[in-house]
C-alpha positions as CSV (number, residue, x, y, z in Angstrom):
1,M,-8.0,49.3,9.0
2,T,-8.6,52.6,10.5
3,S,-6.5,53.7,13.4
4,D,-9.3,53.6,16.1
5,E,-9.6,49.8,15.4
6,R,-7.6,47.8,17.6
7,L,-6.0,44.1,17.6
8,A,-7.8,41.6,19.4
9,S,-6.0,40.4,22.6
10,R,-6.7,38.6,25.7
11,T,-4.2,38.9,29.1
12,V,-3.2,35.9,31.4
13,G,-1.7,37.2,34.5
14,E,-2.8,40.0,37.0
15,A,0.9,41.4,38.1
16,G,4.4,41.3,36.9
17,P,6.4,42.7,33.9
18,H,4.2,42.2,30.6
19,V,5.4,39.7,28.0
20,V,3.4,39.8,24.2
21,F,3.2,37.0,22.2
22,V,2.5,37.3,18.5
23,H,1.7,34.2,16.6
24,G,2.8,32.8,13.2
25,L,0.6,32.2,9.9
26,F,-2.7,30.6,10.3
27,G,-2.8,31.0,14.0
28,Q,-4.1,33.2,16.9
29,G,-3.2,34.3,20.1
30,R,-5.1,31.4,21.7
31,N,-2.4,29.0,20.5
32,W,0.1,30.4,23.3
33,T,-2.4,29.9,26.1
34,T,-0.6,26.9,27.7
35,I,2.9,29.0,27.4
36,A,1.0,31.9,29.1
37,K,-0.4,30.0,32.1
38,G,3.1,28.9,32.7
39,L,4.4,32.5,33.1
40,A,1.4,34.2,34.6
41,D,2.4,33.3,38.1
42,R,5.1,36.4,37.9
43,H,4.1,38.1,34.6
44,R,1.0,39.5,32.8
45,V,1.0,37.7,29.5
46,T,-0.8,39.4,26.8
47,L,-1.7,37.4,23.7
48,L,-2.2,39.1,20.3
49,D,-4.1,38.2,17.0
50,L,-2.7,39.6,14.3
51,P,-4.7,41.0,11.5
52,N,-6.7,38.9,9.1
53,H,-6.3,35.9,11.7
54,G,-8.5,34.9,15.2
55,H,-10.8,38.1,16.3
56,S,-8.7,40.9,14.6
57,P,-10.2,43.0,11.8
58,W,-9.3,42.0,8.1
59,T,-7.1,44.3,5.9
60,D,-6.7,44.9,2.2
61,R,-3.1,44.0,2.1
62,V,-0.7,41.6,4.0
63,D,2.5,44.3,4.9
64,Y,5.0,43.6,7.9
65,V,5.7,47.2,8.3
66,D,1.8,47.7,8.7
67,M,1.5,44.7,11.3
68,A,4.5,46.0,13.2
69,G,2.7,49.4,13.5
70,L,-0.4,47.7,14.8
71,V,1.6,45.7,17.4
72,A,3.4,48.9,18.6
73,A,-0.1,50.7,19.0
74,E,-0.9,47.8,21.5
75,L,2.3,47.9,23.2
76,E,1.8,51.3,23.6
77,S,-1.0,50.9,25.6
78,L,0.3,49.2,28.0
79,G,2.3,51.9,29.5
80,E,5.7,50.1,30.0
81,P,8.4,48.4,27.9
82,V,7.6,44.6,27.1
83,T,9.3,41.3,26.0
84,L,8.1,40.7,22.7
85,V,7.8,37.2,21.7
86,G,7.1,36.3,17.9
87,H,7.0,32.8,15.8
88,S,7.2,32.5,12.3
89,M,5.4,35.4,10.6
90,G,5.1,36.8,14.3
91,G,8.7,36.9,14.4
92,K,9.1,38.8,11.4
93,V,6.8,41.5,12.8
94,S,8.6,41.4,16.0
95,M,11.8,42.0,14.5
96,Q,10.5,44.9,12.1
97,L,9.0,46.4,15.5
98,A,12.1,46.0,17.4
99,L,14.0,47.6,14.5
100,R,11.6,50.8,14.3
101,R,10.5,51.3,18.0
102,P,12.9,49.7,20.2
103,E,12.0,51.9,23.0
104,L,9.0,50.0,23.4
105,L,10.8,46.7,24.2
106,R,12.9,45.3,27.3
107,G,13.8,42.1,25.4
108,L,13.0,39.9,22.2
109,V,12.1,36.3,21.5
110,V,12.4,35.3,18.0
111,V,10.8,31.6,17.6
112,D,12.4,29.5,14.3
113,I,12.4,32.3,11.7
114,A,15.3,34.7,10.4
115,P,15.3,38.1,9.1
116,V,15.7,36.9,5.5
117,E,13.6,36.6,2.4
118,Y,12.6,32.6,2.1
119,P,12.3,30.6,-1.2
120,L,9.1,28.9,-2.5
121,T,10.3,26.0,-0.5
122,G,9.0,25.8,3.2
123,G,12.6,25.8,4.8
124,R,16.0,26.1,3.0
125,T,18.1,22.7,2.2
126,D,20.3,21.4,-0.9
127,D,17.8,18.6,-1.0
128,P,16.4,19.2,-5.0
129,D,13.8,16.7,-3.8
130,E,12.7,19.1,-1.2
131,E,8.9,19.7,-1.5
132,A,7.1,23.3,-2.4
133,S,6.1,25.1,0.8
134,P,2.9,23.6,2.2
135,F,1.4,26.9,3.0
136,G,-0.5,27.3,-0.2
137,A,-1.6,23.6,-0.1
138,F,-3.1,24.5,3.3
139,I,-4.9,27.2,2.0
140,A,-6.1,25.8,-1.1
141,A,-7.5,22.6,1.2
142,M,-9.2,25.3,3.5
143,R,-10.7,27.2,0.9
144,A,-11.8,24.0,-0.9
145,V,-14.1,22.8,2.4
146,D,-17.5,23.0,1.7
147,L,-18.9,25.0,4.5
148,A,-22.3,24.8,3.7
149,A,-22.4,20.8,3.6
150,L,-20.2,20.7,6.6
151,R,-21.8,18.9,9.6
152,T,-19.0,18.5,12.2
153,R,-15.3,19.4,12.8
154,E,-14.5,15.7,12.5
155,D,-15.6,16.2,8.6
156,A,-13.5,19.1,8.1
157,D,-10.6,17.3,9.5
158,R,-11.0,14.3,7.2
159,A,-11.4,17.0,4.1
160,L,-8.1,18.4,5.4
161,R,-6.4,15.2,5.8
162,E,-4.7,14.5,2.4
163,A,-3.3,18.1,2.0
164,V,-2.3,18.3,5.8
165,P,-1.3,14.8,6.6
166,S,0.1,16.0,10.2
167,T,-2.6,15.4,12.9
168,M,-1.0,18.5,14.7
169,V,-1.2,20.7,12.2
170,R,-4.6,19.8,11.3
171,S,-5.5,20.5,14.6
172,F,-3.7,23.8,14.9
173,L,-5.7,24.8,11.5
174,L,-9.1,23.7,12.7
175,Q,-8.7,26.2,15.5
176,S,-9.4,28.8,13.2
177,L,-12.9,27.1,12.1
178,V,-15.9,28.5,13.7
179,R,-19.6,27.7,13.8
180,E,-22.1,30.1,14.4
181,G,-26.1,30.1,14.6
182,P,-28.2,27.3,16.3
183,V,-27.3,23.6,16.0
184,T,-30.5,21.5,15.4
185,D,-31.1,18.0,13.9
186,A,-32.0,19.5,10.6
187,D,-29.3,22.6,10.6
188,S,-25.7,22.3,12.0
189,G,-25.2,25.8,11.9
190,R,-23.0,28.3,9.9
191,W,-19.1,27.3,9.8
192,R,-16.9,30.0,8.7
193,W,-12.8,30.5,9.2
194,R,-11.8,33.1,11.0
195,L,-8.7,33.3,8.6
196,N,-8.8,35.9,5.7
197,L,-8.0,33.1,3.2
198,E,-8.6,34.9,0.1
199,L,-6.1,37.7,1.1
200,L,-3.4,35.2,2.6
201,E,-3.6,33.1,-0.8
202,R,-3.1,36.4,-2.7
203,D,-0.2,37.7,-0.8
204,L,1.6,34.5,0.5
205,G,4.5,35.8,-1.4
206,E,5.0,38.9,0.7
207,L,5.3,36.8,3.8
208,R,8.2,35.4,2.2
209,G,10.1,38.3,2.4
210,F,11.6,40.5,5.3
211,P,11.2,44.4,4.2
212,D,14.6,46.6,4.6
213,P,14.9,48.0,8.0
214,P,15.3,51.6,8.2
215,T,18.8,52.9,7.1
216,G,21.4,52.2,10.3
217,A,18.6,50.4,12.4
218,V,19.8,48.0,15.0
219,Y,18.1,46.6,18.1
220,E,20.6,46.6,21.0
221,G,18.5,45.1,23.6
222,P,18.8,41.5,24.7
223,V,17.6,38.8,22.1
224,L,16.8,35.3,22.5
225,W,16.7,32.9,19.4
226,I,14.8,29.9,19.5
227,A,15.0,27.4,16.9
228,G,13.7,23.8,16.1
229,A,16.8,21.8,15.5
230,N,14.7,19.7,12.8
231,S,13.8,22.9,11.2
232,T,15.4,24.6,8.3
233,Y,14.0,28.1,9.0
234,V,17.2,28.9,10.8
235,L,20.2,28.2,8.9
236,P,23.8,28.7,9.8
237,D,24.1,31.1,7.2
238,D,21.7,33.5,8.7
239,R,23.8,33.9,11.8
240,A,25.6,36.9,10.3
241,R,22.4,39.0,9.3
242,M,20.8,38.2,12.7
243,D,24.1,39.4,14.4
244,E,24.2,42.6,12.2
245,L,20.9,43.7,13.4
246,F,20.5,42.0,16.8
247,P,24.1,42.0,18.1
248,R,22.9,40.7,21.6
249,T,21.5,37.5,20.2
250,R,21.7,34.4,22.0
251,L,20.7,31.2,19.8
252,V,19.1,28.2,21.4
253,K,18.2,25.2,19.2
254,V,15.9,22.8,20.7
255,R,16.1,19.0,20.0
256,D,13.4,17.0,18.6
257,A,11.4,19.9,17.7
258,G,10.7,21.6,14.0
259,H,9.0,24.6,13.2
260,W,6.4,24.6,15.8
261,V,8.9,24.5,18.8
262,H,6.6,25.8,21.6
263,S,4.0,22.9,20.6
264,E,6.5,20.2,20.0
265,Q,8.7,20.8,23.1
266,P,6.4,22.9,25.4
267,E,8.2,22.2,28.4
268,V,11.7,22.6,27.3
269,F,10.6,26.0,25.2
270,L,8.6,27.5,28.6
271,R,11.9,26.6,30.7
272,T,14.1,28.9,28.0
273,V,12.0,31.7,27.9
274,R,11.5,31.9,31.8
275,A,15.4,31.8,32.0
276,F,15.6,34.8,29.7
277,L,12.9,36.6,31.3
278,D,14.8,36.3,34.8
279,A,18.0,37.3,33.0
280,V,16.1,40.6,31.2
281,E,14.0,41.3,34.1
282,G,17.1,41.5,36.6
């Protein structure tokens, strides 16, 4: 990606402090639309597409520090410090940015991810029967869909069902499946994934990690950590590292929510973020 290429974004709301949302793996900025509308009465909410996702350019590698730099460029263009919200992969990007460019932030919200390297399993438990991370299987299933033969989105949903049994997760993945060209009785149009699936599959291991921050780097601003109570992505053992890098952390665990906290409990998530924004903005 060249220096003059920008991440795709859209902004909801016309006045107030800026809040910027960064999605997780397989996501896009539009995933945050409901939450953004809930904040838009008092905020300008910008929804970013990370590289290789949504409408943003594709790159030749996956790298957290590179992604943090691209997000930082977007924040610079806003002209004032923002509250940055990042989920999962986007949470790691946001943490890297906070540790490298703290002057760009008013506050930080990290959603269901920790500043650590993750094992091959999706979360981390002591259960020897825990299944391997589903993300590789998700990519394989998406790549296996015969786009040339695809007639409807429902056909794609059926093709993903075995590898992705959750209706919510399938719906989330299928938001990145788009159809282009005319639709006629003889032609269902051209289907494609907005996700750079080949690159994400190749570099999936990189996304498990968390690059070492600059020596001595600490983000001294206010941090809200939101975790799903049913998720294993943020564990008690992570708290020491969280506090080391982000000493002003408040951790909130949301009941009846897993990794996709904002989708599973949107009203609770919105109230929690609103309260944090009120405190940060004084």
